[in-house]
N, C-alpha and C positions, 0 to 999 in steps of 0.2 A: 475687066472694066464692068462696073455696074450701072453705067449711064443708061437711063431709060428703064431700068429694072424697078419692080415693085417689091419692097422689102418690109416685112412686118416684124414687130418686136412685142413680146408678151409683157408689156408694161403700159400703165396709163399714160395719157398725154403729158400729165404733169411730171411724171417720173422718167419720161423719155426725151427730154429736151436735148440732151447731149447726142442721143441717137439720131434724132430728127435733123439736128445741125450737120452731123457727119454725113448722113445719107443725102441731104439736100445739097451739100457742098460737092458731093460726087455726082450731082445731077440725076439722082434717082428719086423715086417716090417713097416716102416713109409712111407706114401705117402703125399706129399705136393701138395695142389690144389690151385693155384692162382685164387681166385674167383673174386676179385675186383681190379680195378685200381683207383688211386687217380687222380682227375683232379683239379690241383691247381687253385686257384682264381687269381694267378699271383702276381706280385710285389705290386700291390695296397693293398693287404691284410695287409701288414705291416703298411702302412699309415692309413688304416682303424682302425687297432688295436691301434696305437699310438694316433690317433684323439679321439677314444673312451675313452682312458685313460685320455687324456688331458681335454676333456669336461665333462666326467662323474666322474672323480676323484674317482675310485673304491677303496674300502677298501681291497677287496680280489680279487685274480685271481684264477680260477679253471681250471686245465688242465686235460682233460678226456682221453688222449691217448699220448703215446710217439711219434706217427706220427705227431700229432698236434704240439708238441714241436719242433721236428726236422724240419718240414716244415716251421714254422714261423721263427725260428732262422737262418736256412740255407738261406732263402729268404732275411732276413735282412742283412746277410753278403754280399750277392751279390750286394745290393744297398747301401752299406756303412752306414747302420743304426743299426748295431749290438749293439754297445755300448748304443745307445739311447733306443733300445728295452730292453736290459739288465736292464738299470736303471728304465724304466717304470714298468717292471715286479717286480723288486726288491723292489720298493716302495709300493708294495701291500703285504698282507699276502698271501702266496702261498699255495694252496692245490693241491696235486696230487692224482689222483684216485687210484693209485696202485704203487707198488715198481718199475716197469719198467718205468713208467712215472716220478717217483721221480728221478731215476738214470739219465734219459734223461735231466731233468731240472738241476740237479747238475753238469752235464757235461758242461752246458752252464754258470756255475758260479752262479746259482740261488739257494738260500736257500729255502728248502721246510719246511713249518711250520707244516703241518698236512697231514697224510695219513690215510684214514678211515680204520677201522677194516674189513669192507666189501668193496671190491674193485668194487664199483658200484655207480650209481646215488643215490640209497638209502643210501649207506654208506656216501656219501658226505653230504646228508641231515642230517644224524645223527651227523656228525661233527659240522655242523652249529647249530643244536639244542643244542649241548653241549656248544658251544661258546656264546650262548645268543646273537646272532648277528642281532636281529630284527632291521630293519631300516637301516642296512648297505648296501653298494653297492658292486655288484659282476660282474666281467667280465669273460666270458667263451669263449675262442677261440676253435672252434671245427668244425666238419664236417657239411655240409649243409644237409646231409642225417640223421642227428641225430633226435631222437624223441623229442617232447616237454616236456617229463616227468620231466627232471631235472629242467628246467626253472619254470615249474608249481609248482614243489615241493618246490623250494626255495622261490618262491613268496608266497606260503601258510605259510611258516615260517616267512615271513615278510621282505624278502630281495628284493632289487631292482636289477634286473638281466639284463645284456646286453650281448647278444651272438654275437660273430663275427665269421662268417663262412670263413674258410680258404680253404676248398676244397669240391668238390662233389665226388661221386663215380659212377663208371659204371662197368658192367660185364667185366671181364678180356678178353683180346684178345690173351693171351698166351695159346692157346688151345692145342699146341703140348705137354704141360705138362700133359694133361688129357688122353692121349691115353692109357697108362697102366691102369689107374684107370677105365676107361670106359670098357675096356676088362674084367678086374677082376670083376667089379660090375655086368656086364651082366651075368657073370657065378656064381653070388652069392658067390664070394670069397673075398669080402670086409667085414671084421668082425665088424668094427666100424668106425664111422665118427664123428669127433669133429667139431661142427660149432662154430665159434668165434665171430659172430656178426649177427644182423638182416640183414644187407646189404649182408653178405656172404650167407645167406639163400636164399634171392631173386636171387642173382647172380648164385648160384648153380642150381636152378631150370631153370633159363634162359638159362644157358649153356647146361644142360643135356637135356632139352626139344627141343634143336635144332636138335637132331637126335633120339629122343625117345618119345613115347607118355606118357602122364601124368599118366595113370593108371598103365602101366608097371613100370614106375619109382617109383611110390608109393608102388607097390607090392614088388619091390626089396628092398626098404627102410625098409619095415616091417621085412625083413630077416637080417637086419643090426642093430647093437646097435648104437643108435644115442645119442650123448651127446651135450647139449647146455651149453656154457660157462657161461651163466647168464640168468636172467629172461626175458630180452627183446628178446634175441635169441630164448628162449623157446617159447615165445608168437608168434614169426614169424613162427616157425616150426609148431605150432598148427594151424595157419591160412592155412597151406598147408596140414593139416591133418596128420602130422607126429608125431608118438609117440616118446617121448624123455625122457632122464634123465637130470635134471639140476645139474651142478656141485655145490657142497656145497661151494667151494672156487672158485671165479670167475677169475681164472687165468689158464694158460696152464698147470702148474703142478697140479692144482686142478682138471682140466678136465681129465688129464691122470689118476689121482688117482680114479676118478669116474668110468672111463671105466675099470680100473683094477678090481674094486669092482663088476662090472657087470659080470665079467667072473670068479669070485671066486666060 
């Protein structure tokens, strides 16, 4: 039971509405920590994507986050290339990494052909293995901070992969949102933290170490239940020497269920 516990997540308040609802329903306290900010590549990202589609003629497009969908299509609207982008994406077989990304694509009028059972790069690889897609071409619009794992995995399967980087990330400057968390954390009153990406792990340490030494931070984390939303997040936490539990289902609800299990 997590009733009465204090649980934080490394997402902004706007991006953690589902988490807040689930935690509040369990009669626990939710804290949202904006760890990263997106730095858009600008309007040129749309032309880069469209040019890559035109010259590469991909068979598939793979979207790895709802943020990538929203940023790409919102930018296309601003420069009057929305319909052109819609057509370019619709002319490929579209794969969404998870249900939230699928919903974002469908809201832009895009039909999603496949969502993996495991909402991760590994799951995407499993979809392509099932499709017998060797020799096909894939375009992946995503963050410049992404690991090369997906590209390498798909190339091993025999696919030709083109990644188009839409944005980079940096540590959040919205530090006023961290005041309550830091106070509770220093008093060992934060019972759990859900980390939602490898980037959020790096940003968390960057922000916390601005006014705390590393050993104190790590000691306090040992007294907190740490959940990684997926394997890449878990790997990043391990680099910092943080013991964690990886969610079985790589979504916010999956991570919340994992943290509930830790307190049973």
